[in-house]
MIDOSE-1310 file (N, C-alpha, C; in nm, 2 decimals, decimal comma, always signed):
residues 238
mkyl	+2,88/-6,35/-2,72/+2,93/-6,22/-2,71/+2,86/-6,13/-2,78; +2,83/-6,17/-2,88/+2,72/-6,04/-2,94/+2,61/-6,03/-2,87; +2,55/-6,15/-2,83/+2,40/-6,16/-2,76/+2,44/-6,04/-2,62; +2,56/-6,09/-2,55/+2,60/-6,03/-2,43/+2,61/-5,88/-2,44
rlal	+2,67/-5,83/-2,56/+2,65/-5,69/-2,55/+2,53/-5,60/-2,56; +2,44/-5,69/-2,65/+2,34/-5,63/-2,72/+2,23/-5,63/-2,58; +2,25/-5,73/-2,52/+2,18/-5,72/-2,34/+2,23/-5,60/-2,26; +2,35/-5,59/-2,29/+2,42/-5,46/-2,16/+2,37/-5,34/-2,22
iayl	+2,35/-5,34/-2,36/+2,32/-5,19/-2,42/+2,17/-5,21/-2,38; +2,09/-5,30/-2,39/+1,93/-5,24/-2,32/+1,92/-5,24/-2,20; +2,00/-5,30/-2,14/+2,01/-5,28/-2,00/+2,03/-5,08/-1,94; +2,16/-5,08/-1,98/+2,15/-4,94/-2,00/+2,10/-4,84/-2,03
acss	+2,06/-4,86/-2,16/+1,93/-4,79/-2,22/+1,82/-4,77/-2,13; +1,78/-4,90/-2,06/+1,64/-4,87/-1,95/+1,69/-4,81/-1,81; +1,83/-4,82/-1,78/+1,83/-4,78/-1,63/+1,87/-4,63/-1,66; +1,90/-4,58/-1,81/+1,90/-4,41/-1,81/+1,78/-4,35/-1,82
sawa	+1,67/-4,42/-1,89/+1,55/-4,40/-1,91/+1,49/-4,40/-1,76; +1,51/-4,48/-1,68/+1,45/-4,47/-1,53/+1,53/-4,38/-1,46; +1,63/-4,32/-1,45/+1,70/-4,25/-1,40/+1,66/-4,11/-1,45; +1,66/-4,09/-1,57/+1,57/-3,96/-1,64/+1,43/-3,94/-1,57
adre	+1,35/-4,06/-1,58/+1,22/-4,03/-1,50/+1,23/-3,99/-1,40; +1,31/-4,00/-1,29/+1,32/-4,00/-1,16/+1,39/-3,84/-1,15; +1,43/-3,79/-1,27/+1,45/-3,65/-1,20/+1,38/-3,54/-1,27; +1,38/-3,42/-1,22/+1,30/-3,31/-1,24/+1,35/-3,26/-1,37
shar	+1,25/-3,25/-1,48/+1,29/-3,17/-1,61/+1,36/-3,03/-1,58; +1,44/-2,99/-1,66/+1,48/-2,83/-1,62/+1,40/-2,75/-1,73; +1,32/-2,80/-1,81/+1,24/-2,72/-1,90/+1,12/-2,70/-1,80; +1,03/-2,78/-1,75/+0,95/-2,80/-1,71/+0,95/-2,66/-1,55
iqdv	+1,09/-2,65/-1,47/+1,09/-2,55/-1,39/+1,09/-2,46/-1,46; +1,15/-2,40/-1,58/+1,19/-2,29/-1,61/+1,04/-2,23/-1,68; +0,96/-2,32/-1,71/+0,83/-2,32/-1,78/+0,75/-2,25/-1,62; +0,74/-2,31/-1,53/+0,66/-2,25/-1,41/+0,73/-2,12/-1,37
alay	+0,86/-2,09/-1,42/+0,93/-1,96/-1,33/+0,87/-1,84/-1,42; +0,87/-1,89/-1,55/+0,83/-1,80/-1,67/+0,67/-1,78/-1,62; +0,60/-1,84/-1,62/+0,46/-1,86/-1,59/+0,45/-1,75/-1,46; +0,49/-1,75/-1,37/+0,48/-1,67/-1,30/+0,53/-1,55/-1,32
aqaq	+0,63/-1,50/-1,39/+0,66/-1,38/-1,41/+0,58/-1,33/-1,51; +0,49/-1,39/-1,58/+0,43/-1,36/-1,66/+0,29/-1,29/-1,60; +0,24/-1,37/-1,53/+0,14/-1,31/-1,42/+0,14/-1,23/-1,36; +0,27/-1,21/-1,28/+0,31/-1,12/-1,21/+0,33/-0,94/-1,24
trtl	+0,34/-0,96/-1,38/+0,40/-0,85/-1,45/+0,29/-0,81/-1,57; +0,16/-0,89/-1,59/+0,08/-0,90/-1,66/+0,00/-0,72/-1,66; +0,00/-0,66/-1,52/-0,05/-0,54/-1,54/+0,06/-0,41/-1,53; +0,19/-0,46/-1,61/+0,26/-0,34/-1,61/+0,23/-0,30/-1,73
pgki	+0,28/-0,15/-1,75/+0,24/-0,09/-1,90/+0,36/-0,10/-1,97; +0,34/-0,09/-2,11/+0,46/-0,10/-2,20/+0,48/-0,26/-2,24; +0,56/-0,24/-2,30/+0,63/-0,37/-2,35/+0,70/-0,44/-2,27; +0,66/-0,58/-2,25/+0,75/-0,65/-2,14/+0,81/-0,77/-2,19
rikv	+0,92/-0,81/-2,20/+1,03/-0,92/-2,23/+1,07/-0,99/-2,10; +1,03/-1,12/-2,17/+1,11/-1,21/-2,01/+1,19/-1,31/-2,08; +1,32/-1,35/-2,00/+1,37/-1,46/-2,06/+1,44/-1,50/-1,94; +1,38/-1,63/-1,97/+1,43/-1,74/-1,84/+1,59/-1,75/-1,88
edid	+1,68/-1,80/-1,76/+1,82/-1,82/-1,81/+1,79/-1,99/-1,79; +1,88/-2,07/-1,90/+1,89/-2,21/-1,87/+1,96/-2,24/-1,73; +1,92/-2,34/-1,67/+1,98/-2,40/-1,53/+2,12/-2,49/-1,55; +2,16/-2,48/-1,47/+2,29/-2,57/-1,46/+2,24/-2,70/-1,52
rrtv	+2,35/-2,74/-1,62/+2,31/-2,91/-1,67/+2,36/-2,98/-1,56; +2,44/-2,97/-1,49/+2,51/-3,04/-1,38/+2,39/-3,07/-1,25; +2,28/-2,98/-1,25/+2,19/-2,96/-1,12/+2,09/-3,07/-1,14; +2,08/-3,16/-1,06/+1,99/-3,28/-1,06/+1,90/-3,26/-0,96
lpac	+1,76/-3,29/-0,96/+1,65/-3,24/-0,88/+1,55/-3,36/-0,89; +1,51/-3,43/-0,81/+1,41/-3,53/-0,78/+1,28/-3,50/-0,82; +1,24/-3,58/-0,95/+1,08/-3,53/-1,01/+0,99/-3,48/-0,90; +0,93/-3,39/-0,94/+0,80/-3,34/-0,85/+0,68/-3,32/-0,91
arlt	+0,56/-3,38/-0,85/+0,42/-3,35/-0,90/+0,35/-3,22/-0,89; +0,41/-3,14/-0,78/+0,36/-3,03/-0,77/+0,47/-2,90/-0,77; +0,49/-2,81/-0,83/+0,61/-2,68/-0,84/+0,49/-2,57/-0,80; +0,57/-2,49/-0,72/+0,54/-2,39/-0,70/+0,65/-2,25/-0,72
aflp	+0,60/-2,15/-0,80/+0,71/-2,04/-0,81/+0,67/-1,93/-0,69; +0,78/-1,86/-0,66/+0,79/-1,76/-0,55/+0,86/-1,64/-0,59; +0,88/-1,52/-0,52/+1,00/-1,44/-0,53/+1,05/-1,40/-0,41; +1,19/-1,47/-0,45/+1,25/-1,45/-0,32/+1,27/-1,31/-0,26
sgsv	+1,28/-1,28/-0,09/+1,27/-1,16/-0,05/+1,40/-1,11/-0,10; +1,37/-0,98/-0,12/+1,47/-0,89/-0,16/+1,47/-0,87/-0,34; +1,41/-0,95/-0,42/+1,43/-0,97/-0,56/+1,29/-0,87/-0,60; +1,33/-0,83/-0,73/+1,21/-0,77/-0,78/+1,17/-0,79/-0,91
llgk	+1,06/-0,80/-0,97/+1,03/-0,85/-1,12/+1,06/-0,75/-1,20; +1,19/-0,72/-1,23/+1,25/-0,61/-1,29/+1,36/-0,62/-1,32; +1,43/-0,61/-1,46/+1,60/-0,63/-1,47/+1,61/-0,78/-1,47; +1,74/-0,79/-1,45/+1,81/-0,92/-1,39/+1,76/-0,96/-1,25
tsig	+1,71/-1,08/-1,24/+1,63/-1,12/-1,11/+1,62/-1,26/-1,10; +1,59/-1,32/-0,99/+1,61/-1,46/-0,92/+1,43/-1,47/-0,89; +1,42/-1,60/-0,96/+1,26/-1,61/-0,91/+1,29/-1,78/-0,85; +1,26/-1,81/-0,75/+1,24/-1,92/-0,70/+1,10/-2,02/-0,74
vscn	+1,18/-2,15/-0,76/+1,06/-2,26/-0,79/+1,08/-2,37/-0,66; +0,96/-2,44/-0,60/+1,02/-2,53/-0,49/+0,91/-2,65/-0,52; +0,94/-2,73/-0,44/+0,88/-2,88/-0,48/+0,83/-2,90/-0,32; +0,68/-2,92/-0,34/+0,65/-2,97/-0,20/+0,52/-3,05/-0,21
enep	+0,55/-3,19/-0,21/+0,40/-3,27/-0,26/+0,33/-3,31/-0,13; +0,39/-3,29/-0,01/+0,32/-3,27/+0,10/+0,16/-3,21/+0,13; +0,08/-3,29/+0,16/-0,04/-3,21/+0,17/-0,04/-3,17/+0,32; -0,12/-3,06/+0,35/-0,12/-3,00/+0,50/-0,21/-3,10/+0,56
gefr	-0,11/-3,11/+0,70/-0,17/-3,21/+0,79/-0,11/-3,36/+0,76; -0,05/-3,38/+0,64/-0,03/-3,51/+0,65/+0,07/-3,58/+0,73; +0,06/-3,66/+0,74/+0,12/-3,76/+0,87/+0,28/-3,74/+0,83; +0,37/-3,71/+0,94/+0,51/-3,71/+0,89/+0,59/-3,82/+0,85
rsqk	+0,56/-3,93/+0,91/+0,65/-4,04/+0,88/+0,63/-4,04/+0,68; +0,50/-3,99/+0,63/+0,49/-4,03/+0,54/+0,55/-3,91/+0,44; +0,60/-3,81/+0,49/+0,63/-3,65/+0,45/+0,76/-3,69/+0,31; +0,73/-3,64/+0,20/+0,87/-3,65/+0,13/+0,92/-3,52/+0,12
pgws	+1,08/-3,55/+0,10/+1,18/-3,41/+0,12/+1,12/-3,34/+0,00; +1,14/-3,19/+0,02/+1,12/-3,09/-0,12/+1,24/-3,06/-0,12; +1,23/-2,93/-0,24/+1,35/-2,88/-0,25/+1,33/-2,74/-0,32; +1,42/-2,65/-0,30/+1,38/-2,54/-0,37/+1,51/-2,46/-0,51
ifvq	+1,49/-2,42/-0,54/+1,61/-2,38/-0,68/+1,58/-2,24/-0,69; +1,65/-2,19/-0,73/+1,65/-2,02/-0,79/+1,69/-2,01/-0,94; +1,64/-1,99/-0,99/+1,61/-1,99/-1,14/+1,65/-1,81/-1,17; +1,74/-1,76/-1,27/+1,78/-1,66/-1,33/+1,68/-1,60/-1,42
adik	+1,67/-1,48/-1,42/+1,53/-1,44/-1,54/+1,60/-1,29/-1,57; +1,57/-1,27/-1,70/+1,60/-1,14/-1,71/+1,47/-1,07/-1,78; +1,40/-0,95/-1,69/+1,27/-0,91/-1,75/+1,28/-0,74/-1,79; +1,25/-0,73/-1,87/+1,29/-0,56/-1,94/+1,12/-0,52/-2,00
vtvd	+1,13/-0,39/-1,93/+1,00/-0,35/-1,94/+1,05/-0,19/-2,04; +0,96/-0,18/-2,13/+1,01/-0,06/-2,23/+0,86/+0,00/-2,22; +0,86/+0,14/-2,21/+0,77/+0,24/-2,17/+0,80/+0,37/-2,19; +0,68/+0,47/-2,24/+0,72/+0,61/-2,23/+0,73/+0,67/-2,08
mlva	+0,84/+0,73/-2,07/+0,87/+0,78/-1,93/+0,85/+0,91/-1,93; +0,89/+0,95/-1,80/+0,89/+1,14/-1,80/+1,04/+1,14/-1,75; +1,11/+1,24/-1,83/+1,20/+1,31/-1,82/+1,22/+1,46/-1,82; +1,32/+1,52/-1,78/+1,31/+1,66/-1,74/+1,34/+1,71/-1,88
srpl	+1,25/+1,82/-1,91/+1,28/+1,91/-2,04/+1,43/+2,03/-2,01; +1,44/+2,04/-1,92/+1,55/+2,15/-1,88/+1,59/+2,11/-1,74; +1,72/+2,19/-1,71/+1,75/+2,17/-1,56/+1,65/+2,22/-1,46; +1,61/+2,15/-1,37/+1,50/+2,21/-1,27/+1,57/+2,24/-1,13
aqnt	+1,53/+2,36/-1,04/+1,57/+2,35/-0,92/+1,50/+2,30/-0,82; +1,56/+2,28/-0,71/+1,50/+2,22/-0,58/+1,35/+2,30/-0,55; +1,29/+2,26/-0,54/+1,14/+2,32/-0,45/+1,07/+2,36/-0,61; +1,10/+2,33/-0,73/+1,00/+2,35/-0,84/+0,91/+2,29/-0,81
vlsa	+0,79/+2,37/-0,84/+0,67/+2,32/-0,84/+0,64/+2,26/-0,99; +0,62/+2,14/-1,04/+0,62/+2,09/-1,18/+0,51/+2,14/-1,25; +0,52/+2,16/-1,38/+0,42/+2,19/-1,47/+0,45/+2,10/-1,57; +0,34/+2,09/-1,71/+0,34/+2,00/-1,81/+0,49/+2,02/-1,94
sdfr	+0,50/+2,16/-1,89/+0,63/+2,22/-1,97/+0,79/+2,18/-1,91; +0,76/+2,12/-1,79/+0,87/+2,09/-1,72/+0,93/+1,93/-1,76; +0,91/+1,88/-1,85/+0,92/+1,72/-1,86/+0,86/+1,72/-1,99; +0,90/+1,60/-2,10/+0,87/+1,53/-2,20/+0,87/+1,37/-2,16
lqng	+0,77/+1,32/-2,25/+0,76/+1,17/-2,25/+0,88/+1,10/-2,37; +0,96/+1,01/-2,30/+1,09/+0,94/-2,39/+1,07/+0,77/-2,39; +1,05/+0,73/-2,47/+1,07/+0,61/-2,44/+1,20/+0,55/-2,42; +1,18/+0,46/-2,35/+1,32/+0,38/-2,27/+1,29/+0,25/-2,18
elgq	+1,37/+0,16/-2,11/+1,36/+0,07/-2,07/+1,38/+0,08/-1,89; +1,27/+0,05/-1,82/+1,23/+0,07/-1,69/+1,34/+0,03/-1,61; +1,44/+0,07/-1,55/+1,57/+0,03/-1,48/+1,53/+0,00/-1,35; +1,42/+0,02/-1,28/+1,42/+0,07/-1,17/+1,27/+0,09/-1,12
pgil	+1,22/+0,07/-0,96/+1,06/+0,07/-0,95/+1,04/+0,22/-0,92; +0,94/+0,28/-0,94/+0,94/+0,41/-0,90/+0,92/+0,50/-1,02; +0,97/+0,45/-1,13/+1,01/+0,59/-1,26/+0,83/+0,60/-1,29; +0,83/+0,78/-1,30/+0,70/+0,81/-1,34/+0,69/+0,80/-1,50
idpq	+0,55/+0,73/-1,55/+0,52/+0,74/-1,66/+0,39/+0,81/-1,72; +0,35/+0,87/-1,61/+0,20/+0,94/-1,63/+0,25/+1,07/-1,58; +0,22/+1,18/-1,66/+0,22/+1,32/-1,64/+0,12/+1,40/-1,53; +0,03/+1,28/-1,50/-0,05/+1,35/-1,39/+0,01/+1,32/-1,25
qaig	+0,10/+1,21/-1,26/+0,20/+1,16/-1,16/+0,31/+1,27/-1,13; +0,32/+1,39/-1,18/+0,41/+1,50/-1,17/+0,37/+1,64/-1,15; +0,28/+1,64/-1,23/+0,20/+1,80/-1,24/+0,14/+1,84/-1,10; +0,21/+1,93/-1,04/+0,16/+2,02/-0,91/+0,26/+1,97/-0,80
ktlr	+0,34/+1,84/-0,83/+0,43/+1,78/-0,73/+0,55/+1,90/-0,70; +0,64/+1,88/-0,63/+0,72/+1,95/-0,60/+0,86/+1,88/-0,60; +0,98/+1,94/-0,67/+1,11/+1,85/-0,64/+1,15/+1,85/-0,53; +1,25/+1,75/-0,47/+1,29/+1,74/-0,33/+1,45/+1,79/-0,38
fpig	+1,49/+1,81/-0,46/+1,63/+1,82/-0,47/+1,63/+1,90/-0,64; +1,75/+1,94/-0,70/+1,77/+1,98/-0,84/+1,81/+1,85/-0,90; +1,78/+1,84/-1,03/+1,78/+1,77/-1,15/+1,85/+1,82/-1,28; +1,90/+1,74/-1,34/+1,95/+1,79/-1,49/+1,85/+1,76/-1,60
agqv	+1,86/+1,82/-1,71/+1,79/+1,84/-1,82/+1,80/+1,68/-1,89; +1,69/+1,57/-1,91/+1,69/+1,47/-1,97/+1,69/+1,34/-1,83; +1,72/+1,39/-1,74/+1,70/+1,30/-1,60/+1,58/+1,23/-1,60; +1,54/+1,08/-1,57/+1,44/+1,03/-1,57/+1,37/+1,07/-1,47
lrqd	+1,21/+1,10/-1,40/+1,15/+1,15/-1,31/+1,12/+1,04/-1,22; +1,13/+1,04/-1,11/+1,12/+0,93/-0,99/+1,01/+0,96/-0,89; +0,94/+0,84/-0,82/+0,84/+0,91/-0,74/+0,94/+0,95/-0,60; +1,04/+0,90/-0,57/+1,13/+0,97/-0,47/+1,15/+1,09/-0,48
mlra	+1,17/+1,15/-0,61/+1,25/+1,28/-0,62/+1,15/+1,37/-0,58; +1,00/+1,35/-0,58/+0,90/+1,45/-0,55/+0,82/+1,44/-0,44; +0,76/+1,57/-0,41/+0,67/+1,54/-0,25/+0,56/+1,60/-0,31; +0,43/+1,58/-0,22/+0,32/+1,67/-0,26/+0,35/+1,86/-0,19
pyvv	+0,28/+1,90/-0,25/+0,33/+2,07/-0,21/+0,28/+2,10/-0,06; +0,34/+2,17/+0,01/+0,30/+2,20/+0,12/+0,18/+2,29/+0,16; +0,07/+2,25/+0,21/-0,05/+2,34/+0,25/-0,03/+2,40/+0,37; +0,07/+2,40/+0,48/+0,10/+2,43/+0,59/+0,24/+2,46/+0,59
iqgk	+0,28/+2,60/+0,62/+0,40/+2,60/+0,57/+0,46/+2,69/+0,75; +0,60/+2,65/+0,79/+0,64/+2,62/+0,91/+0,66/+2,80/+0,94; +0,65/+2,86/+1,02/+0,65/+2,98/+1,11/+0,50/+3,05/+1,04; +0,44/+3,02/+0,96/+0,30/+3,09/+0,94/+0,19/+3,06/+1,07
ttsv	+0,08/+3,17/+1,06/-0,01/+3,15/+1,10/-0,13/+3,05/+1,06; -0,16/+2,97/+1,13/-0,28/+2,86/+1,07/-0,38/+2,83/+1,17; -0,48/+2,83/+1,10/-0,58/+2,82/+1,17/-0,60/+2,62/+1,21; -0,62/+2,67/+1,34/-0,66/+2,50/+1,37/-0,80/+2,43/+1,44
rvkd	-0,88/+2,36/+1,36/-1,01/+2,30/+1,44/-0,97/+2,20/+1,50; -1,07/+2,20/+1,62/-1,08/+2,10/+1,71/-1,19/+2,04/+1,68; -1,24/+1,91/+1,66/-1,38/+1,83/+1,63/-1,35/+1,73/+1,75; -1,50/+1,74/+1,79/-1,52/+1,61/+1,86/-1,69/+1,62/+1,87
tgfy	-1,72/+1,47/+1,91/-1,88/+1,46/+1,91/-1,98/+1,60/+1,99; -2,01/+1,68/+1,92/-2,10/+1,78/+2,02/-2,06/+1,89/+1,97; -1,91/+1,89/+1,98/-1,88/+2,04/+1,99/-1,75/+2,09/+1,88; -1,72/+2,21/+1,85/-1,64/+2,22/+1,71/-1,58/+2,37/+1,80
vsat	-1,43/+2,35/+1,75/-1,37/+2,47/+1,85/-1,27/+2,53/+1,72; -1,22/+2,67/+1,69/-1,17/+2,72/+1,59/-1,04/+2,80/+1,66; -0,93/+2,82/+1,62/-0,81/+2,90/+1,69/-0,74/+2,92/+1,60; -0,65/+3,03/+1,65/-0,48/+3,02/+1,54/-0,36/+3,00/+1,63
gqal	-0,28/+2,96/+1,56/-0,11/+2,93/+1,58/-0,06/+2,93/+1,49; +0,09/+2,94/+1,57/+0,18/+2,92/+1,46/+0,25/+2,78/+1,43; +0,28/+2,74/+1,30/+0,30/+2,60/+1,24/+0,44/+2,58/+1,29; +0,51/+2,48/+1,35/+0,62/+2,45/+1,39/+0,69/+2,36/+1,30
nnga	+0,64/+2,31/+1,17/+0,68/+2,25/+1,04/+0,58/+2,24/+0,97; +0,66/+2,22/+0,82/+0,56/+2,21/+0,72/+0,51/+2,10/+0,70; +0,42/+2,10/+0,59/+0,32/+1,96/+0,60/+0,24/+1,98/+0,47; +0,22/+1,87/+0,39/+0,18/+1,85/+0,30/+0,01/+1,78/+0,34
egqn	-0,11/+1,76/+0,27/-0,22/+1,74/+0,30/-0,19/+1,60/+0,36; -0,24/+1,55/+0,49/-0,28/+1,45/+0,52/-0,12/+1,43/+0,62; -0,04/+1,51/+0,66/+0,10/+1,48/+0,69/+0,06/+1,55/+0,86; +0,10/+1,49/+0,97/+0,11/+1,58/+1,09/+0,18/+1,69/+1,09
vqvr	+0,12/+1,78/+1,15/+0,14/+1,91/+1,18/+0,17/+1,96/+1,33; +0,28/+2,01/+1,39/+0,26/+2,06/+1,53/+0,26/+2,23/+1,52; +0,17/+2,25/+1,60/+0,12/+2,41/+1,60/+0,11/+2,46/+1,75; +0,19/+2,56/+1,76/+0,22/+2,63/+1,91/+0,10/+2,74/+1,89
mysg	+0,00/+2,71/+2,00/-0,12/+2,84/+2,02/-0,10/+2,91/+2,12; -0,15/+3,03/+2,10/-0,10/+3,16/+2,17/-0,11/+3,16/+2,30; -0,15/+3,03/+2,39/-0,14/+3,01/+2,51/-0,01/+2,94/+2,52; +0,06/+2,91/+2,46/+0,19/+2,83/+2,47/+0,17/+2,68/+2,43
qvvi	+0,08/+2,64/+2,45/+0,05/+2,51/+2,41/+0,07/+2,44/+2,28; +0,17/+2,32/+2,23/+0,18/+2,29/+2,14/+0,10/+2,14/+2,11; +0,00/+2,18/+2,00/-0,08/+2,06/+1,96/-0,03/+2,01/+1,83; -0,08/+1,86/+1,82/-0,06/+1,80/+1,69/-0,18/+1,76/+1,63
gtaa	-0,18/+1,80/+1,50/-0,31/+1,75/+1,42/-0,24/+1,72/+1,26; -0,34/+1,68/+1,21/-0,33/+1,68/+1,05/-0,35/+1,79/+0,95; -0,23/+1,79/+0,86/-0,28/+1,90/+0,76/-0,38/+1,88/+0,66; -0,47/+1,99/+0,65/-0,60/+1,96/+0,57/-0,57/+2,04/+0,43
adgs	-0,65/+2,02/+0,31/-0,62/+2,08/+0,18/-0,64/+2,22/+0,20; -0,72/+2,29/+0,27/-0,70/+2,42/+0,29/-0,61/+2,51/+0,35; -0,52/+2,42/+0,41/-0,43/+2,47/+0,47/-0,45/+2,51/+0,62; -0,55/+2,44/+0,69/-0,55/+2,45/+0,85/-0,52/+2,33/+0,87
vevh	-0,54/+2,30/+1,03/-0,50/+2,16/+1,12/-0,58/+2,12/+1,16; -0,64/+2,01/+1,16/-0,72/+1,96/+1,23/-0,68/+1,85/+1,32; -0,73/+1,87/+1,47/-0,69/+1,82/+1,59/-0,80/+1,71/+1,66; -0,77/+1,62/+1,67/-0,88/+1,48/+1,74/-0,87/+1,47/+1,85
pl	-0,94/+1,51/+1,97/-0,90/+1,48/+2,10/-0,91/+1,32/+2,11; -0,81/+1,29/+2,19/-0,82/+1,15/+2,24/-0,96/+1,13/+2,31
């Protein structure tokens, strides 16, 4: 009986080891997800902290020789997010009968980026053209993409809507200053190979540099051109 018990224990130990060898290590999956997050956030400013959450112990996946991390659609590598890890050991063009089944898993991660960001130093009205005195730098955690961290990103830009003191500045709050003003007389330049024509007309909409502007010429014709830095509109014939 004693020898039978020992043999049974040895058999169970071997079976357990074989089973463990046939399943993918959660730690390895987490390492792949962490390495991906580190590589993708390497160029971000400030202090970056990445924590990959543990995978549910009940999750069992076949062992895989080649793991690849990816960012799921709709996810961003900021705050609480998901990182995908997939297994696909099949080489491109491999014969179908020899293909091995693949799998994918989504690993939860928390990515914190601490940086000096721009915040309004006082209440600011809509259409305020920002200067250096309108904001200050404040250390904090990036909660979403588009937060401004460089004063040059804000100086000279115009607020789309009013904001309160201490509010964090984002790219979507600002627009480039208009160089063409609706209702004002503007110069229209038509350039083509071999000729150049200049005339004036009335701008039908506001436009920042590089934006499309409609201009009604004094003949009544409406042309569409691109706003230039000097306030003129350049039209390129078809």
